[in-house]
N, C-alpha and C positions, 0 to 999 in steps of 0.2 A: 586757514583750516588744512587738515591733512589730505593729502592727495587720494589716499585710500578710502575716504568717508564717502557714504553714496551721495550721488548728485540727483537733483529733480528739476523738472521745468514746471514753472508756476505761470497760469495764464490769468491775466487782469481784463476783466471786460466792464467797461464802465462808460458812458458818454461825457462824464464831467472830469476836465484835465485836473481840477484842484484834488478831486478824490484819487486820482493816479498819483498825484505827488505824495498825498498821505501815503499811499501803498509804498512808494520808492523811501519815504522816511521811515516807515515800519520795517524794512528789510534792510535799511542801511546800517553798517557796523557802527555801533556806539559802545560807550566804554562798557554797559551793562549787557548789549546784545548777545554776548557769548553765554552769559549766566542765564539768560531768558531761553536762548535756543536749548542750552543744557537742560533746563527745567522742563521745556516740551518735551525733549527727547525722553527724560525720565518718565515723565507722565506717560509717554506712548509704551515705554517698557512695562511699566506695571499694568497698563490695559493688557498687553500682548503677552505677557509673562516671560518676558526674555531680554536680555541686554541689547541695546541698540546704539549705534553711532549717530551723530548729529549728520543731518544732510547739508549739503552745498545747494543752495536755492538760486535758480535763474529766472528772471522775470521777463514776461511778454506782454506788452500792453497792447489792447485794441480798444476801440470806442464804439463799435457798433457790434450787434449780435450776428448779422450775417458774415461780417469779418472775421468774428470768433469762430463761427461755424467752419469758415473756409480754412483758417489756421490750424483748428484739429483736425480737419480732414487731411491736409497736408503733412502734418507731423505724424499721422497714422500712416500714410503711405510711404513716408520716409523711415518710420519706425523710430521715430524722436518724440515719442509720445509725452503729453503733460501728465504729472502726477495729479496736480490740482488746478481746478479753474474757480477763481472768485467771480461771480456773476450778479451785476446789479439787476434788480427788478425791472426798473422803469429806465428804458432807454429810447425816448422818441429820437427821429421820427420813425426808425425802424423797428425790426422785432423786438417784442419784449422779452424779460428774462426769462419767463417761463418758457417760451418757445425757444428761445436761444439754448437753455437747458436740454430741453427734448431732443433737439437736433444734434447737440455735441453728445449727449448719451447715446443717440443711435450711432453717430459716428465712432465713438469709442465707449464701450460699454463699462471698461475699469477705471476711467477717470473719477476723482473725488471731487464733487461739486459743492462749493460754498454759497449759498443764495446771500448777498448782501442787500439788506432792505432797511429804509427807514419807514417807508410806507408803500404797501403793495395793494393790488387790487385782487391778489389771490391768495388764499389760505395756503398753510404749509402743506395740507393734505391734497390739495388742487395741484401743487407743483409736484408733489411725490409721485401722483398718478401718471404724470407724463415724464418726469425725470428721475424717477426711483432707479434702484432699490432703494430703501430708507436707509440701509447701512453705508451707502455711498452718497448721501445727501446731508448737508449741515447748513446751518443758518447763524449769521451773525447780524446785529444790528447797527445801523448808522445813527450817529457816528461812532465808529469803532476806536479801539485804543490799540496803539501799535504792539503792544505785548501779547494781545489777544490774537491779532492778525499772524504775529509771528509764531506763537505756540501752536494754533491750527495748523499753518503752512507746514512746520516741520514735523508735528506729529502725523499729519496725514500723508506726507512724503514718505516717511518711515513705513506706514501702513501699506501705502500704494506698492513699494519695494517689496515687503513682505508678502502681499497678495500676488505680486508676480513670481515670486520665488516659489510660492505654494502651488501657483498654477501650473508652473513647469514640473514641477514635483509630481502634481496629479497627473499631468499629461503622460509622463514617464511611466508612473504607476498604472496608468490604463493601457498604455501600449504594452506593458510588462504583462499585464493580466490577459490582454488580447493575444499577445504572443503564447502566454501558457495555455489559454483556452484552447487556441489553435492546435498545439502540440499535445493537448489532452484529447481533442478530437482525433487528431493523427494516431495518437497511441491507441484510442478506442477501436478505431477502425483496423489498425494493424493488428491488434489484439484479436478483434473479431474474425479477421481474416485468418490468422495464425490459429486460432481455436477451429475453425472451421477445415483448414489443411491438416491440423494436429489430429482431427477426429475422422478423417476420410481416407480410405485406401486409394492411392493414385492409380492402381490398375484398373480395379472394378467400379471406384466411385461409391462402393459401398462402406459402412461405418468400418472402422478399424479395431484392432485390440483395444486401445486406448477407449474408444466410444462403448465397446462392447462391456469392458469392466465397469465403467460408469452405469449403464443400463441396468446390468447384472447386480449392483449394488443397491440400485432403487428397488428392484425387484426383492432382493433379499430382505429388505426392510419392510416391505409391505405385508400385511396379513394375506394369507392364501397360499395355496401349493403351486408350484409350477416345475416345469423341467427344464434342464440345460444340456444340450446335445453338443458334441463336436463331431463334425462330419469331415473326414479325410479321403481324397480321391485314391483309388487303387492304381497301382502302376504308373502313377503319374511321372516318376522319374525315367521310366523307360520311353514314354512318349515325349518327354521333354530332350532326352539324349538321341533318340531316334529321328524325329521329325523337326527338332529345333525349338528354340525357346519362343519364338513368335507363336507357333502353334500352341505350345503350353500356355502360354498367356492367353491366347484366345479360348482356350478351351476353361481357363479359370474363370474368365469372363463369362462364358456361356452357362456354365454351372452355377455361377453364382446369381445370375438371372433366373434359372429354373427354382433355385431355393427360395429367392424371394418372392416369386410367384406363387409356389407351392405353399410357403408358410403363410402369407397373406398379412392383413393388417393387423392381425390380433397376434403376430408373433414377431421376432426380431432376429436379423440375420446379419452377421458381420465376417468379413474376411480377417481371419487372426494372423494370417502370414503363411506363405508359401502355397500349399494347395489344402490348407486347413480352415474350416469355416466354424464359427459359433453360432448356434441358433438358441433362442429362447422360446418356449412353447408353454401355451396355456394348458394345463392338464390336471384332471382330479386325481387321478391314481397312476401309479407306475405302469399298469397295464395300458391306460390310455397314453400315457407317454410313449411307451414302445411301439404301440399301434401307429402314432402319429409319426414317429420316426423312421418306421419301416416304409411308410409312403414317401418320405423324402428319399430315401435310399432306392426305391423304385424309380421315383422321378428322374434321379441321376442315372438310373442304369438303363442308357436308351442309345440307339444308334445316332451319332452326330455326323455332321460334315463341317470339318474345321479346316478352312482356306484348301477345299477340294480334297482333304484327306478324310477317310471314312475312320470313324473312331468308335469303339463301343465305351460309353461311359460306364464307370463304375466307382461305388463308394462305400466305406464302413462307417459305423456310427457307434458312439459310446454316448450315454444318457445317464444323467444324475437326476434323480426325483428329489425335489426340496420339499419339505413337509410344510403344512400350513403354518405352523409355529415359527418358521423361519429360524434365525439364530445362527446360520452359518456365514463365514466369511466368503465374499466372492472369490479370492485366489483358491481357497479351499475348495469350493464347489467346482471350479475348473480343473483344479487337480484330479478330483475325483472322475469328472467326466473324461478327462484324458487318461485315466487308468482304465476305465470302461472301453474306450476307443482302443488301446492298445490290446485289451483282452480279444475285442472284435476281430483285429488284423491276426492275431496268434490263431484265432479259430477259423480261418479260412476266408476272410474278407468278403465284403458284400452282404455283411450281417449286421445287426443292432445288438449290442449289448448293455443291459442295465448293470449300473455299479451295485456292489455289494461289498460288505466288510472284508471279506476273504480275499478281494482284489490287493489289498492294502496292509502289508506287514507294518507300516508305519502306525496304522491305527492302534494295533495292539501294544506298540511302543509308547503311543501317547497316552494310551490307558493306565500303563505302567508308571508313566511319569505324573499323570494326574494323582495317582495314589501316593506316590513320593511326595509330591507337593503338599499334600493334607499334613503329612509327618514331618516336614523340613522346619516349620517355625518351632515347634516343640521340641526336636531333635537338635536345634542350634546348627543346622546345616547352611543356613543363609547367611550372607555377608553382605555389608554394604560399603563399597569403596567410593573414593571420591577422586576425582580428576579437576586439576584446577582450571579456571577460566582467568586468562591475562588480558590486559588492556594492551592496545597496539603500540602506543608511544612509549609507557614507561615498563612495560611487561610486568607490572604489579599484578598480583592476584586479588581479582576482585569479587570472585565467588568459586564455587565448586559444583559440579554436576554429581549427584549420588548416583552410581551404578549398582543394580543388584547382581550379584553372583550366588550361583548355587552349587555346592559340592555334595553330591548325593553319595550316600553310604553305599548305595547299590549300583549306581551307574557311573560313579566319580564326577567330574566337572562337567556341568551341562549349562550351554550357553543361554543367554537372555532369548536370543532369537528363536530357541527350540522351546524353552518353557513358558515364555511369556504368552504366545499364542494360545497355549493349551490353557493356560490359567486364564485367558480372556474367555475361551469358550465355556470353560466349567464353573465360571463365576467365583472360582479361587483368587481371581485378581484383585477382589475386594479385601482380602484376608492378607495378600502379600502388599498390596497398597497401604493398607493400615501400618504394617510393620515397618515399611520403607519410610513413610512420612515420620512415624515416632522416632526412628533412628536418626533421621536427618536433622529433626528440630531439635533433638538433644545434643546435637553438635554446637548448635549456634551460640549459646551463652560462653563458650570458651574461645570463640573466634573474635577478634577485634573489630569487625565491622562487615567482613565478606558475607555474601548471601549463599544460600543453597538451592541448587535447581533439582527439582525432582519431576521425573517423567510420570504422567497420568494417563491411562489408557482410556480410548474413547468410552468404554463402558463405564469407567468410574466418573468420567467427565459428564455423562449423560444423567447421572442420579440426580433426581430433583434436590435432595438434601446436600449436594457437592459444595456450594458457598457456605451454608451455615455450618457444615461439618468442618471446613478448613478453618472458619473463623474460631471455632471452639478448639481446635487443635493448637493454633498459635497462642491463643489465651492461656490455656493450660500449660504452654511449654514456657510462657513469658518471655515471648519474643515478638518484635514489631512484624507486621505483616508484610513489609517491604524487603525483609530478609529471606523471604520464600518466594522463589521463581519457579511458577507453574508451567511445566513444559508439555504441550499437547500437539498432536500431529494434524495436519490438514484434514485427514479423515474424520477425526472428532469434531471438528467444527463445520465442515461443510456437508456433513450428512443432514443436518438439520440448523442451516445458516441463521435462520431468526432466533431460535432458542438460545443457539451458541453465542450470538451476539449480545443478548440480554445477560447471560452468564458472565461473559468475560466482562461487560461493563459493571456488573456488581462487583465482581472480583477487583477490579481497577478502582472501583470508589472506595473499597476496603483498604486499598494500599497493597495489593498483592502486586508483584511482577508476572508480566505473562509473556512466554517465549514461544514461537511458532517453531515446531522442531522438524528437521528433513525438509526444509523448504526447498521447493524446486522439482520434488519429486511426485507431486500430487497433481491437483486439477484446479488449483487457486487462480483467480483472476485478480488483476489490478483493482477492480470495483470492489469485489469481497474483501481482499486485505484492507482496502481504505475503511471499510466500515466496521472493522473490528476493533476492539480495544487492546492494541499490542504494544509491548516494550522491546521486543527483539525478535529477529529472525535469526534462525540458524541454518546456515548452509549446509546440505549434506554431505559427508565425507567423501561420497562417490565423485562428485564435482571438483573437491580440491585435489583427490588422488589423480583425476584426469587432466587438470590443468596444464602439465608439462608435457602432455602427450596430444591432447586433444583440443583444436581450437574451439570446438562447439563448448567443452567444459569450461574453458577460460572466459569465453562470451557470456556463459549463464552466469558464472561467479561475479563477473563485472556487472551485469545486468542487475544481479540480487544485490549487490552493494550499493549500486546508483539508486534504486528502488527503494531501499531502507532508508538512505540519506535523505531522498526527497520527501518520504514519510516521517522524518524524525525518528526513526526507529534504530536501535542498536543492531549489530549484525556480528554474528559469533561464527567463524569458520570451524567447523569440527574437523578432526582427523588430521591436523597439520603435523607433518612428520618429518619435514626438510628445511633446511636453511633457505633454500630456493623458494619453498611456498611461503615462508614468513616473509620474506623480503617482497615477493609479488603482491601478497595479501596487504601488507603495510601500504604498498605504492598504491594499490587500488582503493585505499581508504577504509579496509575493513577494521570496525572500531574494535573488536576482540577476537581472541583466538584460543583454541583449545586443541590438544592432540598429545601424542607420544613425544614430539620434538621438546615439550617442556616438562611434561611429567607423565608417567604410567598411572592407572588408578591405584592410589594408596589407602592404607587404612586410615581409621578415625585418628588415631594417635599422631601419626605422620601428617596428615591433613592440618591437624591443629598447630603442630609445630611449623608447617609451611605457612599458614594463615598468620601466625604470630610474627614470621619473619617478613612476611608480605612479597616474597617473591618466589618464584620456582627456581630450581636448579639453574645456572647459565646453561649448561648443556647436559642433556641426559643420554648416556650410553645405552643402545637398545637396538633391537631389529626392528625396522620399520614394520607396524601391523602386528606385532608381537602380540 
């Protein structure tokens, strides 16, 4: 036999020397022995569903049960285990076959036991109860045929080898699962710690700007009026410069403690940075909000002793009243409160000023933009451009992101960062979204297989009819859902995570692609990302731009790529502009790239030509960030 065939040890337990001789004759090579052994191997292969080599069998003969048990125990200790044991049921004067089988099974749970019986005082069920499990316990009758013994020994030896290999695989898998679970626990613990650190101001221990924005977002979504105030210490720079940073830091801690005590459990205080604090206050009216803020300013305007230095506290406050119907973005609320704070400082400090529209020229501009947007579609001022998304390895164009542009007849070119937030606040976002989606879907029949990626605002995504509306759109356009990628931001899904998870699941069930845009700039956690039906993470361009200058940006990019690969998601790096970025991202394992390095946004005709060609130009001459 070939030396690479599996070998197995066979134990023969019988008190009759003549039976032992029969076993020897059964396993002795004969003219047709190879054929019989091959037949047994084929039978086992059919049962096991795979190809199997014949086994080289080595016999060990013992005449009594206790001797057999001792031999098995030694074999286990030396790791030279038996694959199969043929055990006679009746072996006077020692222990009988049932007891022998029980003890052998206790010594080696994996051994295959064959009960050999001409007559037995025990039924198979009685033997199985002590020497099971049934799938490792077999029976043959005396007198036996040589072919029968050889077939059983060969088949069970192969099975024994297969069971051992499977046990090793299972052990390795269990160890890997344990390792992954431990890594998951460590990741969760680190994430929890990171979230705590990320949301706390290290100087005061109070919530920081990130935490304040999150709480402000929650308040803005709820029904009911409230006020947001910004408080800034007066003449703080002078104190810092004359008495030193230690005194300045202690003054900030002292004022923070005063504000928290004054606001109480029904409000929220955070240090936004420097000597500036953000406060959320329950208020029914603007007058109520101003009165409460005046109390805060008075509480700060007190005589303090800081490291032995007498200091007169002083603060100014700007307050923004948010109406009961909500509808304002958190960043816009903070911006308006900050404008009111600047007005308070201009009017002599130590006062409270309530925001009104006259403080903000940009509001008048926003209103003009809003009026222009209502005419933009009819006046054909909008254009949808396309930027290719290329694969990492081949640089083939796999899709295009649709990018909305507006050239106003009154104001000239207006960037999306300016008009999209205005459209979002005024509900014009739905009209714009309809136009963009129709234009994007109209391109697909001319492309040989690429998808189009369309950005949807949080307000669009939250519409109850969002899924049905998209299905109707792709059906009318005559395109498959998997050729439309839906890009949404973290804000859109984390404002109402349960509803968003259900929406994304239904979209994936219908075949749409889902991409999470600007990943890394919001507040998502590993647990939340894991529970959403996503296809792709898009790394925000700010991290790509910072890779060559900031170790933190490079670390974030690598972490996002590793996270995406672990979750079996594609990852698109946006804003790729240099050869160095391309090479660094390819080495990091980023699956797809997008940016000016490959192509600037192009019109529909140029996008169709590029799609048919299948590749972006090898090198695009441009100024980065143009």
